[in-house]
C-alpha positions in Angstrom: 95.0 102.9 82.3 94.1 99.4 83.3 92.5 98.4 86.8 93.5 94.8 86.0 95.5 93.0 88.9 99.3 92.3 88.2 99.5 88.7 88.1 102.5 86.6 89.1 103.2 82.9 88.1 102.8 79.9 90.6 106.4 78.4 90.5 105.0 75.0 90.8 102.3 74.6 88.1 102.9 77.7 86.0 99.4 79.2 86.6 98.8 82.9 86.6 97.8 84.0 90.1 96.6 87.3 91.7 98.7 87.7 94.7 95.7 89.5 96.6 93.7 86.4 96.1 96.3 83.5 96.2 95.6 80.4 98.0 98.8 80.7 99.7 102.1 82.2 99.7 105.6 81.4 100.9 109.2 83.2 101.6 112.1 81.8 100.4 115.4 83.6 100.1 114.0 86.9 100.6 111.4 86.7 98.0 107.5 86.0 98.2 106.1 83.4 96.1 102.3 83.0 95.4 100.4 79.9 94.7 97.0 78.9 93.0 96.3 76.1 95.5 97.6 74.6 98.7 98.8 71.5 97.0 101.3 73.7 95.0 102.4 75.5 98.2 103.1 72.2 99.9 105.0 71.1 96.7 107.1 74.4 96.9 107.8 74.1 100.6 108.9 70.6 100.3 111.8 71.4 97.8 111.8 75.4 97.4 115.1 75.5 95.4 113.8 73.1 92.9 110.8 75.6 91.9 112.4 78.8 92.8 115.3 78.4 90.3 112.9 78.3 87.4 110.5 81.0 88.5 110.0 83.9 86.6 110.7 87.1 88.1 
């Protein structure tokens, strides 16, 4: 049994992110996305459909 956090993928840059310590998050179509930086969050918020379509589930 591991205590390692469950990581998610930043949909903009592909970096693994711990949701509990993510630099930012955004809601889009009922789903929460997490980001490694404010820069990635800003890019996502400008064109969310572009990034959400390729996001891993």
